[in-house]
VEXMAR-544640 format. One record per residue: residue in one letter; residue number from 0; x, y negated, z negated of N, C-alpha, C, CB in turn. Coordinates in nm, 2 decimals, m for minus. Glycine has a CB too. Example, Ala and Ser with C-alpha at 12.3 -4.5 7.8 and 13.67 -1.06 7.14 Angstrom:
BEGIN
resn|resi|nc1|nc2|nc3|cac1|cac2|cac3|cc1|cc2|cc3|cbc1|cbc2|cbc3
a|0|1.32|0.57|m0.78|1.23|0.45|m0.78|1.32|0.33|m0.78|1.13|0.45|m0.90 $
s|1|1.28|0.22|m0.71|1.37|0.11|m0.71|1.29|0.00|m0.79|1.41|0.06|m0.57 $
//
This chain:
BEGIN
resn|resi|nc1|nc2|nc3|cac1|cac2|cac3|cc1|cc2|cc3|cbc1|cbc2|cbc3
m|0|0.09|0.12|m0.01|m0.01|0.01|0.00|0.09|m0.12|0.00|m0.11|0.02|m0.13 $
n|1|0.07|m0.21|0.11|0.14|m0.33|0.10|0.08|m0.44|0.02|0.17|m0.37|0.24 $
q|2|0.16|m0.52|m0.05|0.10|m0.62|m0.14|0.17|m0.75|m0.09|0.13|m0.60|m0.29 $
l|3|0.09|m0.85|m0.07|0.14|m0.97|m0.02|0.08|m1.09|m0.11|0.10|m0.99|0.12 $
s|4|0.17|m1.19|m0.14|0.12|m1.31|m0.21|0.13|m1.43|m0.13|0.20|m1.32|m0.34 $
p|5|0.25|m1.47|m0.08|0.25|m1.59|0.00|0.17|m1.58|0.14|0.38|m1.63|0.03 $
l|6|0.10|m1.68|0.18|0.02|m1.68|0.30|0.10|m1.66|0.42|m0.06|m1.81|0.31 $
a|7|0.23|m1.71|0.41|0.32|m1.67|0.52|0.34|m1.52|0.55|0.45|m1.73|0.50 $
d|8|0.35|m1.45|0.44|0.36|m1.30|0.44|0.23|m1.25|0.51|0.39|m1.23|0.30 $
l|9|0.12|m1.30|0.47|m0.01|m1.25|0.52|m0.02|m1.28|0.67|m0.12|m1.31|0.45 $
r|10|0.02|m1.39|0.72|0.02|m1.42|0.86|0.10|m1.31|0.94|0.08|m1.56|0.89 $
s|11|0.23|m1.29|0.89|0.32|m1.19|0.96|0.26|m1.06|0.96|0.46|m1.19|0.90 $
q|12|0.20|m1.02|0.84|0.15|m0.88|0.83|0.02|m0.87|0.92|0.12|m0.84|0.68 $
l|13|m0.06|m0.97|0.92|m0.18|m0.96|1.01|m0.14|m0.93|1.15|m0.26|m1.08|1.00 $
a|14|m0.03|m1.01|1.20|0.01|m1.00|1.34|0.06|m0.85|1.36|0.13|m1.10|1.37 $
r|15|0.12|m0.80|1.27|0.17|m0.66|1.28|0.05|m0.56|1.29|0.25|m0.62|1.16 $
i|16|m0.04|m0.58|1.20|m0.16|m0.49|1.20|m0.24|m0.50|1.32|m0.25|m0.53|1.08 $
t|17|m0.27|m0.62|1.36|m0.36|m0.64|1.47|m0.30|m0.60|1.61|m0.40|m0.79|1.48 $
s|18|m0.17|m0.59|1.62|m0.11|m0.55|1.74|m0.14|m0.41|1.78|0.04|m0.58|1.74 $
t|19|m0.19|m0.33|1.68|m0.22|m0.19|1.71|m0.38|m0.17|1.71|m0.15|m0.10|1.60 $
c|20|m0.46|m0.27|1.67|m0.60|m0.25|1.66|m0.67|m0.27|1.79|m0.66|m0.35|1.56 $
r|21|m0.77|m0.19|1.81|m0.84|m0.20|1.93|m0.99|m0.22|1.90|m0.82|m0.06|2.01 $
r|22|m1.07|m0.25|1.99|m1.21|m0.27|1.97|m1.28|m0.14|1.91|m1.28|m0.31|2.11 $
p|23|m1.36|m0.14|1.81|m1.41|m0.03|1.75|m1.49|0.06|1.85|m1.49|m0.08|1.65 $
s|24|m1.47|0.19|1.83|m1.56|0.28|1.91|m1.69|0.31|1.86|m1.48|0.40|1.93 $
v|25|m1.72|0.28|1.73|m1.85|0.29|1.67|m1.90|0.16|1.63|m1.86|0.39|1.56 $
q|26|m2.04|0.15|1.63|m2.10|0.02|1.60|m2.13|m0.01|1.46|m2.23|0.01|1.68 $
g|27|m2.11|0.08|1.37|m2.13|0.06|1.23|m2.07|0.16|1.14|m2.27|0.06|1.20 $
i|28|m2.09|0.14|1.01|m2.03|0.22|0.90|m2.15|0.29|0.84|m1.94|0.13|0.80 $
p|29|m2.19|0.42|0.85|m2.29|0.47|0.77|m2.26|0.51|0.64|m2.34|0.58|0.84 $
i|30|m2.35|0.50|0.54|m2.31|0.54|0.40|m2.32|0.70|0.40|m2.41|0.48|0.29 $
g|31|m2.39|0.75|0.49|m2.39|0.91|0.50|m2.50|0.97|0.42|m2.24|0.97|0.45 $
v|32|m2.59|0.88|0.37|m2.71|0.93|0.30|m2.84|0.89|0.39|m2.73|0.86|0.14 $
p|33|m2.90|0.98|0.45|m3.01|0.94|0.55|m3.11|0.85|0.47|m3.08|1.07|0.61 $
e|34|m3.14|0.88|0.35|m3.24|0.79|0.29|m3.21|0.65|0.27|m3.28|0.85|0.16 $
i|35|m3.08|0.62|0.27|m3.03|0.49|0.27|m3.00|0.43|0.41|m2.91|0.48|0.18 $
d|36|m2.94|0.51|0.49|m2.90|0.46|0.62|m3.02|0.43|0.71|m2.82|0.56|0.69 $
s|37|m3.13|0.50|0.69|m3.26|0.48|0.76|m3.31|0.33|0.74|m3.37|0.60|0.72 $
l|38|m3.27|0.27|0.63|m3.32|0.14|0.60|m3.25|0.03|0.67|m3.33|0.12|0.46 $
l|39|m3.14|0.06|0.74|m3.04|m0.03|0.79|m3.06|m0.03|0.95|m2.89|0.01|0.75 $
p|40|m3.06|m0.15|1.01|m3.07|m0.15|1.16|m2.95|m0.08|1.21|m3.06|m0.31|1.22 $
g|41|m2.98|0.01|1.31|m2.88|0.10|1.36|m2.83|0.21|1.27|m2.76|0.02|1.41 $
t|42|m2.91|0.23|1.17|m2.88|0.33|1.06|m2.73|0.33|1.01|m2.91|0.47|1.12 $
a|43|m2.68|0.21|1.00|m2.54|0.19|0.94|m2.52|0.05|0.91|m2.42|0.23|1.04 $
l|44|m2.42|0.03|0.83|m2.37|m0.11|0.80|m2.31|m0.16|0.93|m2.26|m0.11|0.67 $
a|45|m2.37|m0.27|0.98|m2.33|m0.32|1.11|m2.19|m0.38|1.12|m2.43|m0.41|1.16 $
r|46|m2.12|m0.35|1.22|m1.99|m0.42|1.26|m2.04|m0.56|1.31|m1.90|m0.34|1.37 $
g|47|m1.94|m0.64|1.32|m1.97|m0.78|1.37|m2.05|m0.86|1.27|m2.04|m0.78|1.49 $
g|48|m2.02|m0.84|1.13|m2.09|m0.91|1.03|m2.03|m0.88|0.90|m2.23|m0.87|1.04 $
i|49|m2.07|m0.96|0.80|m2.03|m0.94|0.66|m2.14|m0.89|0.58|m1.98|m1.07|0.61 $
h|50|m2.10|m0.82|0.48|m2.20|m0.75|0.38|m2.16|m0.80|0.24|m2.19|m0.59|0.39 $
e|51|m2.26|m0.84|0.17|m2.24|m0.90|0.03|m2.26|m0.80|m0.07|m2.33|m1.02|0.00 $
v|52|m2.17|m0.78|m0.17|m2.18|m0.69|m0.28|m2.17|m0.76|m0.41|m2.08|m0.58|m0.26 $
i|53|m2.27|m0.74|m0.50|m2.26|m0.81|m0.63|m2.27|m0.69|m0.74|m2.38|m0.93|m0.65 $
g|54|m2.24|m0.72|m0.86|m2.26|m0.62|m0.96|m2.12|m0.61|m1.04|m2.30|m0.48|m0.90 $
d|55|m2.10|m0.49|m1.10|m1.99|m0.47|m1.18|m1.86|m0.44|m1.09|m2.02|m0.35|m1.27 $
q|56|m1.75|m0.52|m1.13|m1.64|m0.53|m1.05|m1.57|m0.39|m1.03|m1.54|m0.62|m1.10 $
g|57|m1.57|m0.32|m1.14|m1.49|m0.19|m1.13|m1.57|m0.09|m1.04|m1.47|m0.13|m1.28 $
a|58|m1.71|m0.09|m1.06|m1.80|0.00|m0.99|m1.79|m0.04|m0.83|m1.95|m0.02|m1.05 $
i|59|m1.79|m0.17|m0.80|m1.78|m0.22|m0.66|m1.66|m0.18|m0.59|m1.79|m0.36|m0.66 $
t|60|m1.54|m0.19|m0.66|m1.41|m0.15|m0.61|m1.40|0.00|m0.58|m1.30|m0.19|m0.70 $
s|61|m1.45|0.08|m0.67|m1.44|0.22|m0.65|m1.56|0.26|m0.54|m1.47|0.30|m0.78 $
f|62|m1.67|0.20|m0.54|m1.76|0.24|m0.43|m1.71|0.20|m0.30|m1.90|0.18|m0.45 $
l|63|m1.66|0.08|m0.28|m1.61|0.04|m0.15|m1.49|0.13|m0.10|m1.57|m0.11|m0.15 $
a|64|m1.40|0.17|m0.20|m1.29|0.25|m0.16|m1.34|0.38|m0.12|m1.20|0.27|m0.27 $
a|65|m1.44|0.44|m0.18|m1.50|0.57|m0.13|m1.56|0.55|0.00|m1.60|0.62|m0.23 $
l|66|m1.64|0.44|0.02|m1.72|0.42|0.15|m1.61|0.40|0.26|m1.81|0.28|0.13 $
l|67|m1.50|0.32|0.24|m1.41|0.30|0.35|m1.31|0.42|0.37|m1.33|0.18|0.33 $
g|68|m1.29|0.49|0.26|m1.20|0.60|0.28|m1.25|0.71|0.36|m1.17|0.65|0.16 $
r|69|m1.38|0.72|0.36|m1.44|0.84|0.44|m1.45|0.81|0.59|m1.57|0.88|0.39 $
q|70|m1.43|0.68|0.62|m1.45|0.63|0.75|m1.33|0.64|0.84|m1.49|0.49|0.74 $
k|71|m1.30|0.74|0.92|m1.18|0.76|1.00|m1.16|0.65|1.10|m1.18|0.89|1.07 $
a|72|m1.28|0.58|1.14|m1.27|0.48|1.24|m1.22|0.36|1.19|m1.40|0.46|1.31 $
v|73|m1.22|0.34|1.06|m1.16|0.22|0.99|m1.01|0.24|0.98|m1.22|0.19|0.86 $
q|74|m0.93|0.18|1.07|m0.79|0.20|1.08|m0.71|0.14|0.96|m0.74|0.14|1.22 $
h|75|m0.76|0.02|0.93|m0.68|m0.05|0.82|m0.78|m0.14|0.74|m0.57|m0.14|0.89 $
v|76|m0.75|m0.15|0.61|m0.83|m0.23|0.52|m0.75|m0.34|0.46|m0.88|m0.15|0.41 $
l|77|m0.79|m0.47|0.48|m0.72|m0.58|0.40|m0.81|m0.61|0.28|m0.71|m0.71|0.49 $
w|78|m0.75|m0.61|0.17|m0.82|m0.63|0.04|m0.77|m0.76|m0.01|m0.79|m0.52|m0.06 $
v|79|m0.85|m0.87|m0.02|m0.81|m1.00|m0.07|m0.86|m1.03|m0.21|m0.86|m1.11|0.01 $
t|80|m0.77|m1.04|m0.30|m0.80|m1.04|m0.45|m0.72|m1.15|m0.52|m0.77|m0.91|m0.51 $
p|81|m0.78|m1.22|m0.62|m0.71|m1.31|m0.70|m0.61|m1.24|m0.80|m0.81|m1.38|m0.78 $
q|82|m0.62|m1.12|m0.83|m0.54|m1.05|m0.94|m0.44|m0.97|m0.89|m0.62|m0.97|m1.03 $
g|83|m0.45|m0.89|m0.77|m0.35|m0.80|m0.72|m0.34|m0.68|m0.80|m0.21|m0.87|m0.72 $
d|84|m0.44|m0.63|m0.87|m0.43|m0.52|m0.96|m0.50|m0.39|m0.91|m0.49|m0.55|m1.08 $
l|85|m0.51|m0.38|m0.78|m0.57|m0.26|m0.73|m0.46|m0.14|m0.75|m0.61|m0.27|m0.57 $
y|86|m0.52|m0.03|m0.79|m0.43|0.09|m0.83|m0.44|0.18|m0.70|m0.49|0.16|m0.96 $
a|87|m0.33|0.20|m0.64|m0.31|0.28|m0.52|m0.36|0.43|m0.55|m0.17|0.27|m0.47 $
g|88|m0.32|0.48|m0.66|m0.36|0.62|m0.69|m0.50|0.63|m0.70|m0.29|0.66|m0.81 $
g|89|m0.57|0.53|m0.77|m0.72|0.54|m0.78|m0.79|0.53|m0.65|m0.77|0.45|m0.87 $
l|90|m0.73|0.45|m0.55|m0.79|0.44|m0.42|m0.77|0.57|m0.34|m0.73|0.31|m0.34 $
s|91|m0.66|0.63|m0.36|m0.63|0.76|m0.29|m0.73|0.87|m0.33|m0.49|0.80|m0.31 $
q|92|m0.76|0.87|m0.47|m0.85|0.97|m0.51|m0.98|0.96|m0.45|m0.86|0.96|m0.64 $
l|93|m1.02|0.85|m0.41|m1.15|0.82|m0.34|m1.14|0.83|m0.20|m1.20|0.70|m0.39 $
g|94|m1.03|0.87|m0.15|m1.01|0.90|0.00|m0.96|0.79|0.08|m1.13|0.94|0.06 $
l|95|m0.92|0.67|0.01|m0.85|0.56|0.08|m0.71|0.57|0.06|m0.91|0.43|0.04 $
s|96|m0.64|0.61|0.16|m0.49|0.62|0.15|m0.43|0.48|0.14|m0.44|0.70|0.26 $
h|97|m0.33|0.47|0.05|m0.26|0.35|0.03|m0.19|0.31|0.17|m0.15|0.36|m0.08 $
r|98|m0.16|0.39|0.26|m0.10|0.36|0.39|m0.20|0.27|0.47|m0.06|0.48|0.46 $
r|99|m0.33|0.28|0.44|m0.43|0.21|0.52|m0.46|0.08|0.46|m0.55|0.29|0.53 $
v|100|m0.41|0.05|0.34|m0.44|m0.08|0.27|m0.34|m0.18|0.26|m0.48|m0.06|0.12 $
t|101|m0.37|m0.31|0.29|m0.28|m0.42|0.26|m0.36|m0.51|0.16|m0.25|m0.50|0.38 $
v|102|m0.29|m0.54|0.05|m0.35|m0.63|m0.05|m0.29|m0.77|m0.04|m0.33|m0.57|m0.19 $
a|103|m0.38|m0.87|m0.03|m0.34|m1.00|m0.02|m0.39|m1.08|m0.15|m0.39|m1.06|0.10 $
c|104|m0.29|m1.12|m0.23|m0.32|m1.18|m0.37|m0.30|m1.33|m0.36|m0.22|m1.13|m0.48 $
t|105|m0.41|m1.40|m0.40|m0.40|m1.55|m0.41|m0.51|m1.59|m0.50|m0.40|m1.61|m0.27 $
r|106|m0.48|m1.68|m0.60|m0.58|m1.73|m0.69|m0.67|m1.83|m0.64|m0.51|m1.78|m0.81 $
q|107|m0.63|m1.90|m0.54|m0.70|m2.01|m0.48|m0.82|m1.96|m0.40|m0.61|m2.11|m0.40 $
t|108|m0.94|m2.00|m0.43|m1.05|m1.95|m0.35|m1.04|m2.00|m0.20|m1.19|m2.01|m0.41 $
d|109|m1.00|m2.12|m0.17|m0.98|m2.16|m0.04|m0.89|m2.07|0.04|m0.94|m2.31|m0.03 $
n|110|m0.78|m2.02|m0.02|m0.68|m1.94|0.04|m0.75|m1.80|0.07|m0.56|m1.92|m0.06 $
r|111|m0.83|m1.75|m0.02|m0.89|m1.63|0.00|m1.00|m1.63|0.11|m0.95|m1.58|m0.12 $
l|112|m1.07|m1.74|0.12|m1.16|m1.76|0.23|m1.09|m1.76|0.36|m1.24|m1.89|0.21 $
w|113|m0.98|m1.83|0.36|m0.90|m1.84|0.49|m0.84|m1.71|0.53|m0.78|m1.94|0.48 $
a|114|m0.79|m1.63|0.43|m0.74|m1.50|0.46|m0.85|m1.41|0.51|m0.68|m1.44|0.33 $
m|115|m0.97|m1.42|0.45|m1.08|m1.33|0.50|m1.12|m1.37|0.65|m1.21|m1.33|0.41 $
e|116|m1.13|m1.49|0.67|m1.18|m1.55|0.80|m1.08|m1.50|0.91|m1.19|m1.70|0.80 $
e|117|m0.95|m1.52|0.88|m0.84|m1.49|0.98|m0.84|m1.34|1.01|m0.69|m1.54|0.93 $
a|118|m0.85|m1.27|0.90|m0.85|m1.12|0.92|m0.97|m1.07|1.01|m0.85|m1.05|0.78 $
l|119|m1.09|m1.13|0.97|m1.21|m1.09|1.04|m1.20|m1.11|1.19|m1.33|m1.16|0.98 $
k|120|m1.12|m1.22|1.23|m1.11|m1.25|1.37|m1.02|m1.15|1.44|m1.05|m1.40|1.39 $
d|121|m0.93|m1.08|1.37|m0.83|m1.00|1.43|m0.83|m0.86|1.39|m0.70|m1.06|1.39 $
l|122|m0.92|m0.81|1.32|m0.92|m0.66|1.28|m1.04|m0.59|1.32|m0.91|m0.64|1.12 $
p|123|m1.06|m0.58|1.46|m1.18|m0.52|1.51|m1.20|m0.38|1.47|m1.18|m0.53|1.65 $
n|124|m1.09|m0.30|1.45|m1.10|m0.17|1.40|m1.07|m0.15|1.26|m1.02|m0.08|1.49 $
g|125|m1.07|m0.26|1.18|m1.04|m0.25|1.04|m1.16|m0.30|0.96|m0.92|m0.33|1.00 $
a|126|m1.13|m0.32|0.83|m1.23|m0.38|0.74|m1.16|m0.47|0.65|m1.31|m0.27|0.65 $
v|127|m1.24|m0.58|0.61|m1.18|m0.68|0.52|m1.27|m0.69|0.39|m1.18|m0.82|0.59 $
v|128|m1.20|m0.67|0.28|m1.28|m0.68|0.15|m1.22|m0.80|0.08|m1.28|m0.54|0.06 $
a|129|m1.31|m0.89|0.03|m1.25|m1.01|m0.03|m1.33|m1.04|m0.16|m1.26|m1.14|0.07 $
e|130|m1.26|m1.07|m0.27|m1.32|m1.10|m0.39|m1.33|m1.26|m0.40|m1.25|m1.04|m0.51 $
i|131|m1.45|m1.31|m0.37|m1.47|m1.45|m0.37|m1.60|m1.49|m0.45|m1.48|m1.50|m0.21 $
e|132|m1.58|m1.54|m0.57|m1.68|m1.56|m0.66|m1.79|m1.67|m0.60|m1.62|m1.60|m0.80 $
q|133|m1.73|m1.77|m0.55|m1.82|m1.88|m0.51|m1.79|m1.90|m0.36|m1.80|m2.00|m0.60 $
a|134|m1.90|m1.90|m0.28|m1.89|m1.94|m0.14|m2.02|m2.00|m0.10|m1.84|m1.83|m0.06 $
d|135|m2.02|m2.11|m0.04|m2.16|m2.17|0.00|m2.21|m2.11|0.13|m2.15|m2.32|0.02 $
l|136|m2.32|m2.16|0.17|m2.38|m2.10|0.29|m2.30|m2.13|0.42|m2.52|m2.16|0.31 $
t|137|m2.24|m2.25|0.43|m2.16|m2.29|0.54|m2.04|m2.20|0.55|m2.12|m2.44|0.52 $
e|138|m1.97|m2.17|0.44|m1.85|m2.09|0.44|m1.88|m1.95|0.47|m1.79|m2.09|0.31 $
t|139|m2.00|m1.90|0.42|m2.03|m1.76|0.46|m2.07|m1.75|0.62|m2.16|m1.70|0.37 $
r|140|m2.13|m1.86|0.67|m2.15|m1.86|0.81|m2.03|m1.86|0.89|m2.22|m1.98|0.85 $
r|141|m1.93|m1.92|0.84|m1.79|m1.92|0.91|m1.74|m1.77|0.92|m1.69|m2.01|0.84 $
l|142|m1.76|m1.71|0.80|m1.71|m1.56|0.79|m1.79|m1.48|0.88|m1.72|m1.51|0.64 $
q|143|m1.92|m1.50|0.89|m2.01|m1.42|0.97|m1.97|m1.44|1.12|m2.15|m1.47|0.95 $
l|144|m1.95|m1.57|1.16|m1.91|m1.59|1.30|m1.78|m1.53|1.33|m1.91|m1.74|1.34 $
a|145|m1.68|m1.53|1.24|m1.55|m1.47|1.27|m1.56|m1.32|1.29|m1.46|m1.50|1.16 $
a|146|m1.65|m1.26|1.21|m1.67|m1.11|1.22|m1.74|m1.08|1.36|m1.76|m1.06|1.10 $
e|147|m1.84|m1.17|1.39|m1.91|m1.15|1.52|m1.81|m1.16|1.64|m2.03|m1.26|1.53 $
s|148|m1.71|m1.25|1.63|m1.61|m1.27|1.74|m1.54|m1.16|1.78|m1.52|m1.38|1.72 $
s|149|m1.51|m1.06|1.68|m1.42|m0.95|1.71|m1.49|m0.82|1.69|m1.31|m0.96|1.62 $
g|150|m1.61|m0.82|1.63|m1.67|m0.69|1.60|m1.62|m0.63|1.48|m1.65|m0.59|1.71 $
s|151|m1.56|m0.70|1.40|m1.51|m0.65|1.26|m1.61|m0.65|1.16|m1.39|m0.73|1.21 $
i|152|m1.58|m0.60|1.04|m1.67|m0.58|0.93|m1.61|m0.63|0.81|m1.71|m0.43|0.92 $
g|153|m1.69|m0.71|0.72|m1.63|m0.76|0.60|m1.72|m0.73|0.49|m1.61|m0.91|0.62 $
f|154|m1.66|m0.72|0.36|m1.74|m0.70|0.24|m1.70|m0.81|0.16|m1.72|m0.56|0.17 $
l|155|m1.79|m0.89|0.11|m1.77|m1.01|0.03|m1.82|m0.98|m0.11|m1.85|m1.14|0.08 $
i|156|m1.73|m0.97|m0.21|m1.76|m0.94|m0.35|m1.79|m1.07|m0.42|m1.64|m0.86|m0.41 $
r|157|m1.91|m1.08|m0.47|m1.95|m1.21|m0.53|m1.99|m1.18|m0.68|m2.06|m1.27|m0.45 $
r|158|m1.99|m1.29|m0.75|m2.02|m1.28|m0.90|m2.17|m1.26|m0.92|m1.98|m1.41|m0.97 $
d|159|m2.25|m1.34|m0.83|m2.39|m1.34|m0.85|m2.46|m1.37|m0.72|m2.43|m1.43|m0.97 $
r|160|m2.59|m1.37|m0.72|m2.67|m1.40|m0.60|m2.66|m1.55|m0.56|m2.83|m1.37|m0.63 $
q|161|m2.62|m1.57|m0.44|m2.61|m1.71|m0.39|m2.67|m1.71|m0.25|m2.46|m1.76|m0.39 $
p|162|m2.71|m1.83|m0.19|m2.74|m1.84|m0.05|m2.63|m1.79|0.03|m2.78|m1.98|m0.01 $
s|163|m2.66|m1.71|0.14|m2.55|m1.65|0.22|m2.60|m1.61|0.35|m2.50|m1.52|0.14 $
a|164|m2.50|m1.61|0.45|m2.53|m1.56|0.59|m2.50|m1.41|0.60|m2.45|m1.65|0.70 $
a|165|m2.47|m1.35|0.50|m2.44|m1.20|0.51|m2.56|m1.12|0.57|m2.41|m1.15|0.38 $
l|166|m2.52|m1.01|0.64|m2.64|m0.93|0.70|m2.71|m0.85|0.59|m2.58|m0.83|0.81 $
t|167|m2.63|m0.81|0.48|m2.70|m0.73|0.38|m2.64|m0.78|0.25|m2.69|m0.57|0.39 $
r|168|m2.72|m0.74|0.14|m2.68|m0.77|0.01|m2.70|m0.64|m0.08|m2.76|m0.90|m0.05 $
w|169|m2.60|m0.60|m0.15|m2.61|m0.48|m0.23|m2.57|m0.51|m0.38|m2.53|m0.37|m0.17 $
l|170|m2.64|m0.43|m0.46|m2.60|m0.44|m0.60|m2.54|m0.30|m0.64|m2.72|m0.47|m0.69 $
v|171|m2.42|m0.31|m0.69|m2.35|m0.18|m0.73|m2.32|m0.18|m0.88|m2.22|m0.17|m0.65 $
e|172|m2.36|m0.09|m0.95|m2.34|m0.07|m1.10|m2.29|0.06|m1.13|m2.46|m0.10|m1.18 $
p|173|m2.22|0.08|m1.24|m2.18|0.21|m1.28|m2.30|0.29|m1.33|m2.06|0.20|m1.37 $
a|174|m2.29|0.43|m1.32|m2.39|0.51|m1.37|m2.33|0.63|m1.43|m2.49|0.56|m1.26 $
r|175|m2.40|0.69|m1.53|m2.35|0.80|m1.60|m2.34|0.92|m1.51|m2.43|0.83|m1.73 $
s|176|m2.23|0.99|m1.51|m2.20|1.10|m1.42|m2.25|1.24|m1.50|m2.05|1.11|m1.39 $
r|177|m2.29|1.32|m1.40|m2.33|1.46|m1.45|m2.22|1.54|m1.49|m2.42|1.54|m1.34 $
d|178|m2.10|1.51|m1.42|m1.97|1.58|m1.45|m1.86|1.48|m1.44|m1.95|1.69|m1.36 $
i|179|m1.75|1.51|m1.37|m1.64|1.42|m1.35|m1.65|1.32|m1.22|m1.52|1.50|m1.35 $
r|180|m1.75|1.35|m1.15|m1.76|1.28|m1.03|m1.80|1.13|m1.05|m1.85|1.34|m0.94 $
p|181|m1.74|1.03|m0.96|m1.77|0.89|m0.98|m1.92|0.88|m0.93|m1.67|0.80|m0.90 $
t|182|m1.99|0.80|m1.01|m2.14|0.79|m0.99|m2.18|0.63|m1.00|m2.22|0.88|m1.10 $
w|183|m2.26|0.59|m0.91|m2.30|0.46|m0.91|m2.46|0.44|m0.90|m2.24|0.39|m0.79 $
r|184|m2.50|0.33|m0.94|m2.64|0.28|m0.91|m2.63|0.19|m0.79|m2.71|0.22|m1.03 $
l|185|m2.69|0.22|m0.69|m2.69|0.13|m0.57|m2.82|0.08|m0.53|m2.63|0.20|m0.45 $
a|186|m2.83|m0.05|m0.51|m2.96|m0.11|m0.47|m2.94|m0.19|m0.35|m3.02|m0.19|m0.58 $
l|187|m3.03|m0.19|m0.26|m3.03|m0.27|m0.13|m3.12|m0.38|m0.15|m3.06|m0.19|m0.01 $
e|188|m3.07|m0.50|m0.17|m3.15|m0.62|m0.21|m3.20|m0.70|m0.09|m3.07|m0.71|m0.31 $
r|189|m3.11|m0.70|0.02|m3.15|m0.79|0.13|m3.09|m0.73|0.26|m3.09|m0.94|0.11 $
v|190|m3.17|m0.73|0.37|m3.13|m0.69|0.50|m3.18|m0.79|0.60|m3.17|m0.55|0.53 $
r|191|m3.09|m0.85|0.68|m3.14|m0.95|0.78|m3.22|m0.88|0.89|m3.03|m1.02|0.83 $
g|192|m3.33|m0.93|0.92|m3.42|m0.88|1.01|m3.50|m0.75|0.99|m3.35|m0.86|1.13 $
a|193|m3.50|m0.71|0.86|m3.57|m0.60|0.82|m3.61|m0.60|0.67|m3.49|m0.48|0.84 $
e|194|m3.70|m0.51|0.63|m3.75|m0.52|0.50|m3.65|m0.44|0.41|m3.89|m0.48|0.49 $
a|195|m3.61|m0.51|0.30|m3.51|m0.45|0.21|m3.59|m0.38|0.10|m3.40|m0.57|0.15 $
g|196|m3.52|m0.31|0.02|m3.58|m0.24|m0.09|m3.53|m0.10|m0.11|m3.73|m0.24|m0.08 $
g|197|m3.50|m0.06|m0.22|m3.46|0.07|m0.25|m3.35|0.07|m0.35|m3.42|0.14|m0.12 $
s|198|m3.35|0.17|m0.44|m3.25|0.19|m0.54|m3.21|0.33|m0.56|m3.28|0.13|m0.67 $
w|199|m3.09|0.37|m0.57|m3.05|0.51|m0.57|m2.93|0.53|m0.67|m3.01|0.57|m0.43 $
m|200|m2.92|0.66|m0.71|m2.80|0.69|m0.78|m2.72|0.79|m0.69|m2.83|0.76|m0.92 $
l|201|m2.60|0.75|m0.66|m2.51|0.83|m0.58|m2.39|0.88|m0.65|m2.46|0.74|m0.46 $
e|202|m2.34|1.00|m0.62|m2.21|1.05|m0.67|m2.13|1.08|m0.55|m2.22|1.17|m0.76 $
f|203|m1.99|1.08|m0.58|m1.90|1.10|m0.46|m1.83|1.24|m0.49|m1.79|0.99|m0.45 $
n|204|m1.83|1.31|m0.38|m1.77|1.45|m0.38|m1.62|1.43|m0.33|m1.85|1.54|m0.28 $
h|205|m1.52|1.45|m0.41|m1.39|1.43|m0.36|m1.35|1.53|m0.26|m1.29|1.43|m0.48 $
a|206|m1.40|1.65|m0.26|m1.36|1.75|m0.18|m1.41|1.72|m0.03|m1.42|1.89|m0.23 $
s|207|m1.53|1.68|m0.01|m1.58|1.66|0.11|m1.58|1.51|0.16|m1.72|1.71|0.12 $
l|208|m1.54|1.42|0.07|m1.54|1.28|0.09|m1.67|1.23|0.13|m1.44|1.24|0.19 $
c|209|m1.79|1.28|0.06|m1.92|1.24|0.09|m1.99|1.19|m0.03|m1.99|1.36|0.15 $
f|210|m2.09|1.11|0.00|m2.18|1.07|m0.11|m2.29|1.17|m0.12|m2.23|0.92|m0.09 $
n|211|m2.34|1.20|m0.24|m2.45|1.29|m0.26|m2.55|1.20|m0.34|m2.41|1.43|m0.34 $
l|212|m2.67|1.21|m0.29|m2.79|1.15|m0.36|m2.82|1.23|m0.48|m2.92|1.15|m0.26 $
v|213|m2.80|1.16|m0.60|m2.84|1.22|m0.72|m2.99|1.20|m0.75|m2.75|1.17|m0.83 $
a|214|m3.03|1.07|m0.73|m3.17|1.04|m0.76|m3.21|0.91|m0.70|m3.18|1.04|m0.92 $
a|215|m3.34|0.89|m0.66|m3.39|0.78|m0.61|m3.45|0.71|m0.73|m3.48|0.80|m0.50 $
l|216|m3.43|0.58|m0.74|m3.48|0.50|m0.87|m3.60|0.43|m0.83|m3.36|0.41|m0.92 $
a|217|m3.70|0.44|m0.91|m3.83|0.37|m0.89|m3.88|0.32|m1.02|m3.94|0.47|m0.84 $
h|218|m3.89|0.18|m1.02|m3.93|0.12|m1.15|m3.85|0.15|m1.27|m4.07|0.16|m1.19 $
g|219|m3.71|0.17|m1.23|m3.62|0.18|m1.34|m3.61|0.33|m1.39|m3.65|0.09|m1.47 $
q|220|m3.69|0.41|m1.33|m3.68|0.56|m1.37|m3.61|0.64|m1.26|m3.82|0.61|m1.39 $
a|221|m3.54|0.74|m1.29|m3.47|0.83|m1.19|m3.57|0.94|m1.15|m3.34|0.88|m1.26 $
e|222|m3.57|0.95|m1.02|m3.65|1.07|m0.96|m3.54|1.16|m0.89|m3.76|1.02|m0.86 $
a|223|m3.54|1.28|m0.94|m3.43|1.37|m0.90|m3.44|1.40|m0.75|m3.44|1.49|m0.97 $
a|224|m3.33|1.40|m0.68|m3.32|1.43|m0.54|m3.33|1.57|m0.53|m3.19|1.38|m0.48 $
e|225|m3.40|1.62|m0.42|m3.41|1.76|m0.39|m3.29|1.81|m0.33|m3.53|1.79|m0.29 $
//
């Protein structure tokens, strides 16, 4: 896993990564659970756009690592963070090899926005994850346009619900596991151009690199998946 701090390093690293990236051969990233994917246009998280994620920071990090790790079409992941504390071993356990990840660390929000926008323009076969607590509607529109220009996909980790140009909004929280498998509560709060709604409990199978539906959640109660 490459770790960068100065923006000059990020510029040179982006140039190296993007020189090997080509237009994506698939149009989206499916979660792999039909009950969830069926609610998304194209039955997947669309490329050419950004997707917003709120909730528990640790749960979000592990969920996105598992989601991107199982996507072989995602050649490279740029993770933009203010802390630089991603644990390579933890990512690898969730299927996301450290060889596919570059971490850009900068505490300034403007620099993180810049890094995400530039990467979205130039990583058509990659994914960009950025921890940006505050971003207004204009800033998220710029990110959305950058993703549209290349067909890339971005995940914007935010502190709470704010006006946004993102295609979807998800809530990710930790859930109690039945065994040692990572388990999350996942809720789809917003989908552009479609009716949102749905909450599920998912666990991750390390052997198959797949999500399993543990339960659908209705009115705060778990309904066991068959």
